[in-house]
N, C-alpha and C positions, 0 to 999 in steps of 0.2 A: 504494500500500500504506500502510495506517495505521501511523504510528510510535508506539512506546510508550516512555515514560520508564523507564529501568532501575530507578529508585527505586520504581516501582510494584510490582515483583516481588521486591524485596529486603526482608529482615527489618530491623526497627529494634530496636536495643538498648534495654534498660530505661532507659538513661541518655539516650536520644535527645531527649526533650523539653527537657532542660537544654542538651544539646549544640547542638541546633538554635537555641535562643534566643540562644546566645553566638556562633553562626556569623555572621560579617559578610559572607562572600563566597559561601556556599552551594556550596562545591566538594566534591562527594562522590565516593566511589569504592567499588566492590564489594570486599568481603573476606570470603571463606568464606560467602557468601550474605547478608551484612549490608551495610547502607548505612553507610559509614565516612567520616569527614571527612578530606580530604586537607590542608586548611588552614582555619583559623578566621578569622584576620585578616591578619597578615603573617608570612612565613616567618622573618624576622629576630627578631620578638618571641617567636615560639614556640621558636626555637632557643636564644635567650638565657635563656628561662624554664627550660629544661632545665639549662643550664650555669651560670646565675647565681642562680636562685631556686627556684621549685617549679612543675613541670608535671604535668598530669593527662591521661592517654591512656586512652581506652575500649578495653580489650582483650577485651571480651565475645566477639567473633567467633572468638577463638582456639579451635581444636578441643580439646575436653576429654573425656576418657574415664575412667570409674571402673572399676577392675580389682580384683575380689575373688574369694575362694574359696580352697580348699586349695592349688591349683596356681598361685596368683597370682605368687609369686616365681619359680617354675619357668618360667612363661610369659614373664615379662619377661626372665629370663636367656636364654631361647631367642631372644627378639625382638631385643634391643639388643646392640651390640658391647661395651659397657662392663660391667665387673664391678660389679653393684649389690648383691651379697650382704651387704655391710657398710653399706648405706644404712640409717641408724637412723630410727625414727619421729621425725617432726618435722623432717626434713631433705629437701632438694631436690638433684637432680643433673642435669647436662646429658648427653644421650644422642643417638645416631644409630642408625638401623636400616637394613638393607640387604636386597636380594633375594638369591637363591642365587648370583648372579654377583658378589656383593660390591659392588654399586652402590647408592649411597645412595637411599633412598626418601623420607626426611624426617629432620629433627632436631627435638628438643624437650626437655622436662623431665619428670622423674618426681618426684612428691611422695609421700613415705611418710606416710600419714595414720593410722598406727597400726592400731587395730582396724577402722577404716573402709576399709582396703585402700590402694590406690594411685591416684593420678591421673596420667594421661599427657596432657601438653599438646603439641599439634602445630600447625604452621603451616597445614596443609591437611587435608582429610577423609581419615582413615585407617581408618575403621570396617571396611570390607571386608577390608583386609589384616590387621587385628587379629583378626577373626573366623576368617579362613582359617588364620592362624598358631596359633590356639587349638584347632584340631581335635584331639580325643583327650585334652584336658586338662580337669580339673575346675575351670574358671574362668569367671567371669561378667564380661562386658564390656558396659558400658552407656555410650552417648554422653550426656554431660551438658552439652554446649555451651550449650544453651538454658536449662538449669536453674541455671546459675551465672553471675552477673554479675561482672565484674572491672574494676578500675581500676588502672592503673600510675601511681604517684605518685613522681616522680623529680626529683632536683636537690639542691643543697647545703642547702636549707632544708626538704627533704621531711620529715625527722625532726621538726623543730620544728613544722611545720605539722600533722602528724598528731597530735602530742601536744596541741597547742592545740585540735585538733578533738575531743579527748576519747578518743583511742585509747590504751589502756594496754598495757604489756608489751613496749615496743620497746627499752627501754634496754639490755638484755642480748642482744638479738637479733643474732646474727652473720650474715654473708653465707651464704645458702642455708639459714637456719633458718626454721622456721614457728612461729607462735604463734596460738592461738585465744583471742579476746578478745571484748569486748562494746562496743557503742556505742549509747547511748540505748535499751537494752533488746533489741537484736537482735545476732545472732552475726556476727562478722567474723573471717575467717581472713586473717592477714597473713604474707606470705613476704618475706624480704629478698632479692628477686630483681629483675631488670629487663633491659632491652635497650638501655641508654644508656651503660654503662660508668661510671656515676657512682653516688653514694649514691642509694638508692631502694628502693621497696617495691611489692609487688603485693597488692591487697586483693580478697578473694573473698567475695561475699555472695549471699543469696537474691535473685532478681530483684525480689521485693516490697519489699525494703529498699534497692534501688539508689538511688532518688531521695533517701532520707534520708541515705545515705552521701555522695552528691554534695553535698548541701546542707551537711552538716557540714564538709566540706573547704573548700568555697568560702565558707562562713560565716566562716572565719578571715580571708579577704580582706575580706569585708564589714565585719568589726570593725576593719579597718585594721592588723592585726598583721603580715601577710606578703602579698606578691604571689603569686597563684596563677593560672595560665593553662592553659586546655585546649590541647592540641597535636594536630596531625594527622599523617598518614603521611609527609608531606614532611619535617617537622622530625625525625621519628624516623629517617628514612633517613639524614640527615646525621650524627646522633650515633652510630648503630650502625656506620657506616663508621669514624668516629673511634675507636670501641671495638674494631674488628676483628671484628665479628660478621657471620656470613654469612646470606644469605636464599635459600632454594630458589626457583628461577624467575627470580631476578635475577642471582645470582652463578654459578649452575650449574643444569643440567637434572637433574631427578630421574629415577630409573629408570622411574617411571611415566609421565612426560610426554615423555621423549626419543623421537623418532621413529626416529633412526638409532642403531645399536648402539654407536657410538663417541662419542656425545654425552653420555651419563650419566657420573657420576664416582664414584670410590670414596672412602672416608674419607681414605686416604693422599693422594690427589690434591687433596683439599680442605684439607690441612694439619691433619686431625683424627686423625692416628695416635695421639695421646695418649688418645683414648677407645676404642681398640681393644685388648682384653685377650685374648691367646691362651691365658692360663693358666686362664681360666674354662671351664666346661662348654660343649658345642657351642652355637653360635648361628648363625642363618641368615646365610650368606655366609662363614663362617669358612674353609672349604676354599679358596675363591677368593682370599680376602685373604691367606692363608698363602702361596699361590703368588705373588701379586703382591709381597708383602713380601720375597720372596727375590730379586726381580729389581731392577735399577736403576730408579729412578723416572723416569717419562717426562715428567710435567708436575705442576704444583702451583699451587693458588690461593694467592696471596700478598697481603700488605698492601704497597702501593706508594705512594711519594710521588714527585712529579715537580717539577722546577724550573720557574721561570717563573710567570706568572699566568694561563695559559690552561688551563682544565679539560680533561683529556684524554678526554672522553666518547667511547666506542667506538673509541678509537685503537688502531692496530697497534703492537706492540712489536718491536724489532729487536736482534739481537746486535751491538752497536756501531752507530754512526751509519752509515746506508746499508748495513747488513749484512743477514744473513738474518733473515727474520721468525720470531719465536720466541714470539709471544703476542698477547693481546688484553686491553684494558681492559674489564672487565665493568660495574662501576659506579664513579662518580667524583663527588667534591664539592670545592668550595673550602671549607676549614675556616676560619671567621671567627676562632675563638679561637686556633688554631695558626698562622694565616696561611700556609697551605700547601695545595697540591693533593694530595688523598688519593684512593686508589683501591683497589678489589679487582680483581686481574688474574690471568689464567691465563698461566703462563710455562712454556714447554717446556724441559726439562732435556736436556743433551747428555752422554750416557754417565753418567747419574746425577748430574751436577753442573749447578748453575744457571749461566747465563752470567755472566761476570765483569763485563760492562758492558751495561746495558740502556738503550735510547733509545726514546722515544715519538715517533711522527709524528702531530702534532696539527693537525687542520684546524679552522679557526674562521672565523666570518663577521664582517666589519667593514664597516659602511656598504654592505651588500648585496653585498659581494665576498668570495669565499672566499680565505683565505690558509692557508699551511702553515708550521709551525715545528717544529724538532726540539728536544726537551728530554731531559736526562739523568734517569734514574729510579734510585731506591734502594729496595731491599726492606727492610722492617722486620720483625724477628722478634718484636716486642712490640706491644701495642696503642698506637696513637698517643696515646690519651687514657686515663689511668689514675691519677686523683688519689688521694692517701692517704685522703681522707675516704670513698672507696668501701668500704674495709675496716675503718675505725675503729669500735671497739666500746667504749663507746657513742659514737655520733657527737657531734661538738661542736655544742652548741645555738647558734642565731643569735638 
């Protein structure tokens, strides 16, 4: 049978010519139908670009949907669990949406674009669910994934880099604010958002202007002002765990992808009860979530750190050393900047209370032999990484 390279059937972002030219290892991965870089040169250089200088990530494959019409706010109120009635024009908010059983279908962000309606961004394709949810409402839903190119520019020098590139209007931009500005004669929408837990911005442009935007940002590096590096999915995975952000398909099964009924998760089980508002009008899954909220919690996705220097990939968790199994590590990294093993893990609660002591049974290979070690774990109620510069307005220049 003839073999086909997956890259032949994947779309390429408008930024691809520049990304391909900078890729030294040519390691690509599919994301939402696009060919996306996993790594450009070394994981270490890309990680420290995010945490120490300025990184650029091509987020064009992110699912993007424009929602307009008289019933736009009514539709979104029905769709998501969060109360967005007070979301002002020029602002962004984080949301999740569920099926009728209160199980999460996806998470994402809603942009209030004023007279242009709303933009909903999602990790995966959600058009079918959105159209079904809109039945009977006077609302228009259009997928604009391919009509909007987007770059995520993150890191402590990101503000200075964008200013040096000629992008105005950032000085008073607060977290989750939006500003429409210009660069060399074309429109750029900038949101102070990101997936790194650090100072950063997301830039949204017409695909025809994508290369000009890329060149303006990397032109700052060419002039010797700041170091700017492209990053891939692997570096992003590290920093999002440090920031405590979750990813559908990695940390939990969505209601759409789960094969068994007990494998999907509710917002409460994912630690997202803070985006569930029962005071708002009816939303999909509200009845099931009210019933769940009245019962003791059974399990929760938590931010977990483990002692020792062995990353606990796919490890089982136990209630006390050699005790009853009470969970599983979903994703894990070694954090170079925090010098700690960090993980997203699902932990079973006992009569509504989390175990007092959690241990991980970690298997690792050393010189072709498998060994096992037990390490104590600690749950963190806050992000592992949350520097003051993330929220500083205006950010300090470098």
